[in-house]
C-alpha positions in Angstrom: 19.9 38.5 -31.0 19.1 36.1 -28.0 18.0 32.9 -28.3 15.9 29.4 -25.8 18.9 26.5 -26.2 17.9 23.1 -25.7 21.4 21.7 -27.9 24.0 23.8 -25.0 21.4 22.9 -21.9 21.8 19.0 -22.8 25.6 19.3 -23.2 25.9 21.3 -20.0 23.8 18.7 -18.8 25.5 15.3 -19.9 28.6 16.0 -17.6 26.7 17.3 -14.2 26.4 21.2 -15.5 30.6 20.8 -15.0 30.9 22.6 -18.7 34.8 23.2 -17.0 35.0 19.6 -17.8 33.1 18.7 -21.3 35.8 21.5 -23.0 39.2 19.6 -22.3 40.0 17.1 -24.7 39.1 13.8 -25.3 35.8 14.3 -22.3 34.6 17.6 -25.1 34.9 14.5 -27.8 33.2 12.2 -25.4 30.0 14.0 -24.0 29.9 15.2 -28.6 29.5 11.6 -29.3 27.2 11.1 -26.5 25.1 14.0 -27.3 24.8 13.7 -30.9 23.8 10.1 -29.6 20.6 11.0 -27.9 20.0 13.6 -29.7 19.4 11.1 -33.4 18.5 8.6 -31.2 14.9 11.2 -30.3 14.7 12.3 -33.7 15.7 9.1 -35.6 11.8 6.2 -36.2 12.7 3.4 -36.5 9.8 2.2 -38.6 7.7 -0.7 -37.5 8.1 0.7 -34.4 8.3 -2.4 -32.4 11.3 -4.3 -35.0 13.6 -2.3 -31.9 14.1 -1.0 -28.5 14.6 2.4 -27.4 17.3 1.2 -26.1 18.3 -1.0 -29.0 18.0 1.4 -31.5 20.0 3.4 -29.1 22.7 1.7 -29.9 23.5 1.1 -33.2 22.5 5.4 -33.1 25.7 5.7 -31.2 27.8 2.9 -33.3 26.7 4.8 -36.2 28.1 8.6 -34.7 31.5 7.1 -33.8 31.3 6.1 -37.4 31.2 9.4 -38.5 32.3 11.9 -36.2 35.2 10.3 -35.7 35.6 7.9 -38.2 36.4 5.5 -35.7 37.3 1.3 -36.9 34.9 -1.6 -35.2 37.4 -2.5 -32.9 37.7 0.4 -31.1 33.9 1.0 -31.5 33.3 -1.6 -29.9 35.1 -0.7 -27.3 33.5 3.3 -27.4 30.3 0.4 -27.1 31.4 -1.6 -23.9 32.3 1.8 -22.3 28.9 3.4 -23.1 27.0 1.4 -21.9 28.8 0.7 -18.2 29.2 4.2 -17.2 31.1 2.5 -14.3 33.2 0.5 -16.7 36.8 2.7 -15.4 36.2 2.3 -11.4 33.9 -0.8 -11.3 32.5 -2.3 -8.5 32.6 -5.8 -7.3 28.9 -6.8 -8.5 30.0 -4.6 -11.2 33.1 -6.7 -12.4 31.4 -10.1 -11.4 28.4 -8.8 -14.5 30.7 -7.6 -16.5 33.1 -11.0 -15.9 29.2 -12.6 -17.6 28.6 -9.8 -20.5 31.4 -9.3 -21.9 32.2 -12.9 -24.0 28.5 -12.2 -24.9 29.0 -9.1 -25.9 32.0 -10.0 -28.6 30.2 -13.1 -29.9 27.3 -11.0 -30.5 29.6 -8.1 -31.7 30.1 -8.8 -36.0 25.7 -9.2 -35.4 25.7 -6.0 -33.6 27.9 -4.1 -36.0 26.8 -5.0 -39.2 22.5 -4.6 -38.1 20.6 -4.5 -41.1 19.8 -0.8 -40.0 23.6 0.2 -39.9 23.5 1.7 -43.7 20.1 3.8 -43.4 21.9 5.1 -40.2 25.1 5.8 -41.2 23.3 7.4 -44.0 20.8 10.2 -41.5 24.3 10.3 -39.6 26.8 11.2 -42.5 24.5 14.5 -43.2 24.5 15.8 -39.3 28.0 15.1 -38.4 29.1 18.6 -39.9 26.9 19.9 -37.6 28.6 18.6 -34.3 31.8 18.7 -35.0 30.9 22.6 -35.9 29.6 22.9 -32.6 32.9 20.6 -31.1 35.2 23.3 -33.2 33.2 26.5 -31.3 33.8 24.5 -28.2 37.3 24.4 -28.6 37.8 28.2 -28.7 36.4 28.7 -25.2 38.4 25.9 -23.4 40.3 28.3 -21.9 36.4 30.5 -21.1 34.2 28.1 -20.6 31.9 31.0 -18.8 31.2 33.3 -21.8 29.9 29.8 -24.3 26.8 29.9 -23.4 26.2 33.3 -24.3 27.6 33.2 -27.3 25.9 30.4 -28.3 23.0 32.2 -27.6 23.3 35.4 -29.4 22.7 33.8 -32.9 24.7 36.5 -34.4 27.4 35.3 -32.3 27.6 31.4 -33.5 26.5 32.7 -36.8 29.9 34.4 -37.0 31.8 31.4 -35.1 29.6 29.1 -37.3 31.4 31.0 -40.3 35.0 31.1 -39.0 35.4 27.2 -38.5 33.5 26.5 -41.6 36.2 27.9 -43.5 39.1 26.4 -41.0 37.1 23.3 -41.8 36.9 23.5 -46.0 40.2 24.8 -46.5 41.7 21.8 -44.9 39.5 19.7 -46.8 40.7 21.7 -50.2 44.1 20.4 -48.3 43.5 17.3 -48.0 41.4 16.5 -51.4 44.4 18.0 -52.9 47.3 15.9 -51.9 45.5 12.6 -51.8 44.4 13.4 -55.3 48.0 13.9 -55.8 49.3 10.3 -53.0 46.6 8.0 -55.0 48.1 9.4 -58.6 51.6 8.9 -57.4 50.8 5.3 -55.6 48.6 3.5 -58.5 51.7 4.5 -60.6 54.5 3.6 -58.5 53.0 0.1 -57.5 52.7 -0.7 -61.1 56.7 -0.7 -61.1 56.2 -2.7 -57.7 54.0 -5.0 -59.1 54.9 -5.5 -62.5 57.7 -7.0 -62.5 57.3 -9.0 -58.5 53.6 -9.8 -60.9 53.0 -9.3 -63.7 56.4 -10.5 -65.4 56.7 -13.5 -63.9 53.3 -15.2 -64.4 52.9 -13.8 -67.6 56.7 -15.6 -68.1 55.0 -19.4 -67.3 52.5 -19.0 -69.9 54.8 -18.0 -71.9 53.4 -14.4 -72.3 55.7 -11.2 -72.9 55.7 -7.9 -72.4 56.8 -5.3 -75.3 57.3 -1.3 -74.6 53.7 -0.3 -75.9 52.2 -3.4 -74.0 54.5 -2.2 -70.6 53.0 1.3 -71.6 49.7 0.8 -71.2 50.1 -2.1 -68.7 51.3 1.9 -66.3 49.3 4.2 -68.0 46.2 3.5 -67.5 45.3 2.6 -64.0 47.3 6.3 -63.7 45.2 7.5 -66.0 42.2 6.3 -64.4 42.6 7.1 -60.8 43.3 10.9 -62.0 40.4 11.3 -64.1 37.9 10.1 -61.3 40.3 12.1 -58.3 40.8 15.0 -61.3 37.2 15.6 -60.4 35.9 15.4 -57.4 35.5 18.5 -55.9 34.5 19.8 -51.9 30.9 20.9 -51.5 29.4 24.5 -53.5 29.2 27.6 -52.0 26.7 27.3 -51.4 26.8 24.2 -48.9 27.1 26.4 -45.8 24.0 28.1 -46.2 22.4 24.6 -45.7 25.5 23.7 -42.8 24.3 28.0 -40.7 20.5 26.7 -41.2 20.9 22.6 -40.2 22.9 23.6 -36.8 20.3 26.5 -35.9 18.1 23.7 -35.8 19.7 21.5 -33.5 20.9 24.0 -31.0 17.9 26.9 -30.6 14.8 25.2 -29.5 12.2 27.5 -31.6 13.6 26.8 -35.1 11.6 23.4 -37.1 13.1 20.4 -35.8 13.3 17.8 -38.7 12.8 13.8 -37.8 14.4 10.9 -40.1 12.8 7.6 -40.7 14.0 4.3 -41.2 12.9 1.3 -41.9 14.2 -2.2 -40.4 12.2 -4.3 -43.7 11.9 -2.2 -46.3 8.5 -3.0 -48.6 9.7 -4.5 -51.8 8.1 -5.3 -54.6 9.5 -8.2 -55.9 9.7 -8.1 -59.5 11.1 -4.0 -58.5 14.0 -5.4 -56.6 14.6 -8.2 -59.3 15.5 -5.3 -61.9 17.5 -3.2 -60.2 19.7 -5.7 -58.9 20.1 -6.7 -62.7 20.7 -3.5 -63.8 23.5 -3.3 -60.7 25.4 -6.7 -62.0 25.0 -5.8 -65.3 26.5 -2.3 -65.3 29.5 -4.4 -63.1 29.8 -6.8 -65.5 29.3 -4.4 -67.6 32.5 -2.0 -66.1 34.6 -5.0 -65.7 34.3 -6.5 -69.3 34.6 -3.5 -70.6 37.2 -2.7 -68.7 39.2 -6.0 -69.6 38.2 -5.3 -73.8 40.6 -2.5 -73.0 43.5 -4.2 -72.0 42.7 -7.2 -73.7 42.7 -5.4 -77.2 45.8 -3.9 -76.3 47.5 -7.3 -76.4 48.8 -7.5 -73.6 48.9 -10.8 -71.3 45.9 -13.2 -70.5 46.6 -12.6 -67.2 48.5 -9.4 -66.6 44.0 -8.3 -68.0 42.9 -10.1 -65.4 45.1 -8.2 -63.1 45.1 -4.7 -63.9 40.4 -5.3 -64.5 41.2 -5.7 -60.5 43.8 -3.2 -60.4 41.0 -0.8 -61.5 38.2 -1.8 -59.5 40.5 -1.2 -56.9 40.8 2.2 -57.9 37.5 2.7 -58.0 36.8 1.8 -54.4 40.0 4.5 -54.2 38.1 7.0 -55.4 34.7 6.9 -54.0 36.4 6.9 -50.5 38.2 10.3 -51.5 34.9 11.1 -53.6 33.0 10.1 -50.0 35.9 12.5 -48.0 35.1 14.9 -50.1 31.6 15.6 -48.7 32.4 15.6 -44.9 30.8 19.4 -45.0 27.9 18.4 -46.8 24.1 18.5 -44.9 22.8 18.0 -48.2 22.6 14.5 -49.6 21.2 15.5 -53.3 23.1 14.6 -56.3 23.6 16.3 -59.5 22.6 14.2 -63.0 26.5 13.7 -63.6 27.1 12.4 -60.0 24.0 10.3 -60.8 25.3 9.0 -63.4 28.9 8.3 -62.2 27.4 6.2 -59.2 26.0 4.2 -61.9 29.4 3.6 -63.4 31.8 3.7 -60.2 30.0 2.0 -57.4 28.7 -1.6 -59.0 32.8 -2.0 -59.6 33.8 -0.1 -56.3 32.7 -2.5 -54.8 34.1 -4.9 -56.3 37.6 -3.1 -55.0 35.3 -3.2 -51.7 35.9 -6.7 -50.9 39.0 -7.0 -52.7 40.7 -4.4 -50.7 39.4 -6.2 -47.3 40.9 -9.5 -49.0 44.0 -8.1 -48.9 44.5 -6.7 -45.7 43.9 -10.6 -44.6 47.4 -11.0 -45.4 49.1 -8.6 -43.6 51.9 -9.6 -44.4 52.2 -8.9 -48.2 50.2 -5.4 -47.0 53.3 -4.8 -45.0 55.9 -4.9 -47.7 53.7 -2.6 -49.8 53.5 -0.5 -47.7 57.5 -0.2 -46.6 58.6 -0.4 -50.8 54.8 2.4 -51.4 53.2 4.5 -49.3 56.1 4.5 -46.7 58.3 6.5 -49.1 55.8 8.6 -50.9 54.3 9.8 -47.6 58.2 10.9 -46.0 58.4 12.6 -49.8 55.6 15.3 -49.0 56.0 15.3 -45.4 59.2 16.7 -46.8 57.9 18.9 -49.2 55.4 20.3 -46.4 58.2 20.7 -44.5 59.9 22.6 -46.6 57.1 24.4 -48.0 56.3 25.7 -44.5 59.8 26.9 -43.7 59.9 29.0 -46.9 57.2 30.7 -45.6 58.4 31.3 -42.5 61.4 32.7 -44.8 60.1 35.2 -46.8 57.5 36.7 -43.6 61.2 37.4 -42.3 61.4 40.0 -45.1 59.7 43.2 -45.1 
């Protein structure tokens, strides 16, 4: 069944009809980036409509697209934003260079305000649900990079597109399952092994300064609780359910075919909030944050850990929750549905407030690069080597097994 295409027409026009150029990396990535930016800009409405100009909205959608589609960091996003704003960036003429010399310093100064605009979170949430569409389209484009003239024909046939989408989805789903398993194992072992380093380098010396110490039981609790918390959190993280694939297919059709119903998204520059309701929600959030932290500290305290270790291990748990939330977000990379179950809602109530503390600590940790490098060298690097060896060994065994006929 042939369908009228609007998405691929836009993709082709984006590269001046040179489809061979689109399908070669990294041009393909730039085309997808620009395509998602323009399409999502047309489907997102900012309220009030006078709050942002169309160009400002497009800029913030571009930033959200960079973060969701390719998971770029802010420095790389700023570079991509410059290229996006100045098409002749790679081959500027004299007039362009003069203008760039004026604009670039201003852009650098204003970049924090641009990257952390109040609307950024809402746009990220919207684009995060849609990026699966463009990732799968990109995978299909890769299949036709040697015969680009067949791409439009393949996408014009809905049955053929469905087959391609299912193949691409299955590959990404299998990859996601494998990555989640490795992340679960690696994160749990990292917490356990990092405890060895922090225990002897930080906790024991600090406790001795305050004339406190550890016995076998308190030392075991110090090691076991953070590891058990991480294991419990990652063990309940799973890829999207089986019915997600039909939601994905339906969403892709909305973007690819012109005769499908289009969905639009509203984001609010300034949300109207009841001050009493805001106060209640903020208070509840703080109560959940302090309650969970206090509960964790109380467990360590009644276990008779040194007071300094109680403080240190409580913040370690906050970092553990933050890491688990990041893994859970990764598990949703193929999901296009933002609905959550009652159990996920209850888990968010507990985990998100304390993960916020972990996020602040993690960002502060990055500022001390020497310490971060030391811990990466002592903990993460050996684990990466071990897992690479196990993966290579597993692949080697599979190759030898395939030789047996």
